[in-house]
C-alpha positions in Angstrom: 21.3 5.5 -0.7 20.2 9.0 0.2 16.6 9.6 1.1 15.1 12.3 -1.0 13.8 15.0 1.4 10.6 15.7 -0.5 7.6 14.7 1.5 8.7 13.9 5.0 6.2 16.3 6.5 2.8 14.6 6.9 0.1 17.1 7.7 -2.1 15.7 10.5 -3.9 18.9 11.1 -7.7 19.1 10.5 -8.3 18.6 6.7 -11.4 18.7 4.6 -12.1 15.0 4.3 -15.7 14.0 3.5 -17.1 11.5 5.9 -18.1 9.2 3.1 -14.5 8.9 1.7 -13.0 8.2 5.2 -15.8 5.7 5.9 -15.1 4.0 2.6 -11.4 3.6 3.5 -12.3 1.9 6.7 -14.7 -0.4 4.9 -12.3 -1.1 2.1 -9.4 -1.9 4.3 -11.5 -4.3 6.3 -12.5 -6.0 3.1 -8.8 -6.1 2.1 -8.0 -8.2 5.2 -11.1 -10.0 6.4 -9.2 -12.9 8.0 -5.6 -12.8 9.1 -5.6 -16.6 8.6 -5.3 -16.0 4.9 -1.6 -15.2 5.6 -0.8 -18.6 6.7 -0.9 -20.6 3.4 1.0 -17.7 1.7 3.7 -17.6 4.4 5.7 -20.5 2.9 5.8 -18.7 -0.5 6.9 -15.4 1.0 9.4 -16.5 3.6 11.4 -18.6 1.2 11.8 -15.7 -1.3 14.8 -13.5 -0.6 13.1 -10.7 -2.4 10.3 -10.6 0.2 12.3 -10.9 3.3 12.8 -8.7 6.1 14.0 -5.2 7.0 16.6 -5.1 9.7 17.2 -2.4 12.3 19.3 -0.5 9.8 19.7 -0.7 6.0 16.9 -2.1 3.9 15.6 -4.4 1.3 14.4 -4.1 -2.4 12.1 -6.2 -4.5 12.5 -6.1 -8.3 9.5 -5.9 -10.5 9.1 -6.6 -14.2 8.6 -3.8 -16.7 5.5 -3.9 -18.9 3.6 -6.5 -16.8 0.6 -4.2 -16.0 -2.8 -5.7 -16.7 -6.2 -4.7 -15.2 -7.5 -7.6 -13.1 -11.1 -6.9 -12.1 -11.7 -7.1 -8.3 -15.1 -5.5 -8.2 -17.7 -5.5 -11.0 -17.4 -2.4 -13.1 -18.3 -1.3 -16.7 -15.2 0.9 -16.8 -11.8 -0.7 -17.7 -8.9 1.7 -16.9 -6.4 2.3 -19.7 -2.9 0.9 -18.8 -0.7 3.7 -17.7 3.0 3.6 -17.1 2.6 4.8 -13.5 0.7 1.6 -12.6 3.9 -0.4 -13.5 6.1 -1.2 -10.4 9.7 -1.6 -11.4 10.9 -2.1 -7.8 9.7 -1.7 -4.2 12.0 -1.0 -1.3 12.0 -0.2 2.4 15.0 1.6 3.9 15.7 2.7 7.5 17.5 6.0 7.4 17.9 8.5 10.3 15.4 6.6 12.4 12.7 6.9 9.7 11.3 4.2 7.4 11.4 5.1 3.7 8.9 3.3 1.5 9.5 3.7 -2.2 8.0 2.3 -5.4 10.0 3.0 -8.5 7.5 3.2 -11.4 7.7 3.3 -15.1 6.1 6.7 -15.3 5.2 9.8 -13.4 2.3 9.1 -10.8 1.6 12.7 -10.4 0.0 12.6 -13.9 -2.9 10.5 -12.6 -6.0 12.3 -14.0 -9.3 10.4 -13.9 -9.3 7.8 -11.1 -8.2 7.0 -7.6 -4.9 5.1 -7.8 -3.7 3.5 -4.5 -0.2 2.3 -3.8 -0.4 -0.3 -1.1 2.1 -2.0 1.3 0.9 -5.0 3.2 3.3 -5.5 6.2 3.4 -8.4 8.7 5.6 -9.7 11.4 5.7 -11.7 14.6 6.5 -9.5 17.5 8.2 -12.4 19.3 10.8 -12.5 16.5 9.9 -16.1 15.8 10.2 -16.8 12.1 6.7 -17.9 11.5 3.2 -16.4 11.2 1.1 -17.8 14.0 -2.4 -17.3 15.4 -1.0 -15.9 18.6 -1.3 -12.3 19.8 2.2 -11.7 18.6 1.2 -11.5 14.9 1.0 -8.0 13.7 -0.5 -6.9 10.4 -0.4 -3.3 9.0 -1.5 -1.6 5.8 0.2 1.5 4.3 -2.0 3.2 1.8 -0.9 6.0 -0.5 -3.8 7.0 -2.6 -3.9 9.7 -5.3 -7.1 11.2 -6.5 -6.9 12.5 -10.0 -7.4 16.2 -10.5 -10.0 15.5 -13.2 -11.7 12.8 -11.3 -15.1 12.9 -9.6 -13.7 12.2 -6.2 -14.2 14.9 -3.6 -10.5 14.6 -2.5 -7.8 15.6 -4.9 -4.1 14.9 -4.9 -2.0 12.7 -2.6 -2.9 11.2 0.9 -1.4 8.7 3.3 -2.9 6.3 5.9 -1.5 3.6 8.1 -4.0 1.0 9.4 -3.3 -1.6 12.1 -5.3 -4.6 10.9 -4.6 -6.6 14.1 -6.1 -4.0 16.3 -8.7 -2.8 13.7 -7.6 0.9 14.1 -5.7 3.6 12.3 -2.3 4.5 13.6 -2.3 7.4 11.1 -5.7 8.5 9.8 -5.8 9.6 6.2 -3.8 12.8 5.8 -2.8 15.1 3.0 0.8 14.9 1.7 2.7 16.7 -1.1 3.4 15.6 -4.6 5.7 12.7 -5.4 9.1 12.7 -7.0 9.0 11.9 -10.7 8.6 8.2 -11.6 8.2 7.0 -8.0 6.0 6.9 -5.0 8.0 7.7 -1.8 7.0 8.4 1.8 8.8 8.5 5.2 7.1 7.4 8.4 8.0 6.9 12.0 8.6 3.2 12.8 6.2 3.6 15.8 3.3 3.8 13.4 3.8 0.1 12.6 4.9 -0.9 16.0 8.7 -0.4 15.7 9.5 -3.9 14.5 13.0 -5.1 14.1 12.0 -6.8 10.8 9.0 -7.4 8.8 7.8 -9.1 5.5 6.0 -6.9 3.0 4.1 -7.1 -0.3 3.0 -4.3 -2.5 0.4 -3.6 -5.2 -1.2 -0.8 -7.2 -5.0 -0.7 -7.2 -7.4 1.5 -9.1 -11.0 2.7 -8.2 -12.7 4.0 -11.3 -16.0 5.1 -9.9 -16.5 7.7 -7.1 -20.3 6.9 -6.7 -19.8 3.6 -4.8 -17.1 3.9 -2.2 -18.1 1.3 0.4 -16.3 -1.4 -1.5 -12.9 -2.6 -2.5 -11.0 -0.9 -5.4 -12.2 -2.1 -8.8 -8.9 -3.3 -10.3 -5.6 -4.7 -9.4 -3.0 -3.3 -11.8 0.4 -4.7 -10.7 2.0 -6.4 -7.7 5.5 -7.0 -6.3 6.4 -9.7 -5.5 4.2 -10.7 -8.4 1.3 -12.8 -7.1 -2.0 -12.1 -8.6 -3.7 -15.0 -7.0 -2.9 -13.7 -3.5 -4.4 -10.2 -4.2 -7.4 -11.6 -6.0 -8.3 -13.9 -3.2 -7.5 -11.3 -0.6 -9.7 -8.6 -2.0 -12.6 -10.9 -2.9 -13.0 -12.9 0.2 
C-alpha cells in the first residue's frame, strides 16, 4: 500500500486561531474523556475483536465499516439536525506505518472537502499499555491519545475555515500537537501522516474512530452536537463517552 503524498506537511507556525475556538477544543476533549476508567469495561469488547487490534512496528491494520449506516445521534441538545451526507459515512479506517510515519486514513462514501455548513470532526481514540501488557490497567503505563481532524465548512459561521489537526495526550492532559492548519484531503477519504512520537511511539495500540458534527458556532465550550458514524460500530460507547 502506497501512502499518498498529499498532506504530510503540517504547518505548526503561528496561525490565526481564535482563543475561543482553541479553548473550546480543550474543553471538548476533556469532556470526551472525563475518566480513563471508562475504557475498562469496553476493553473486553475491543481486545477480542480482530478488527480493533493493534498496529505493529511495521505494516498496519484496517477496520471495515458498513455503507449507509449514518444516522445523527444527538449528544448535545440542539434544534438543528444535520442532513445525512455521504462524507459522514466511514467505509473503513486504517493505520499504517510507512517510512517511519503513521498514516491514519478513513475511507468515506463521499468527498469530505464538500463540507459546507458545519464543523465535521474525524476522530481517532488511541490507547495502549506502555509496558506491553495486553490489558488496560489503572497504572501509569496506560496511555490515551486523541487524534482530531476537524473541517470547518466554508459557508459555516465558524471563525476557522478548512482543515486542521490536533493530537491530545489525555493521560497527561496536554497537547502533543496543538491545533494546526493542514491542506485539503484526497477525494473520498480523510488521511494524515504524523510522527509516532506524537503518540508516544508505541509498538502497538488499539484504536476506535468516529465522525462528529457541531452545528452551532455560538456555543463552543461543549461536546459536538451529533455522532454520525463510528468504526468499530459501537454507538453506546460513544454516547456514554461524550455524555458523562
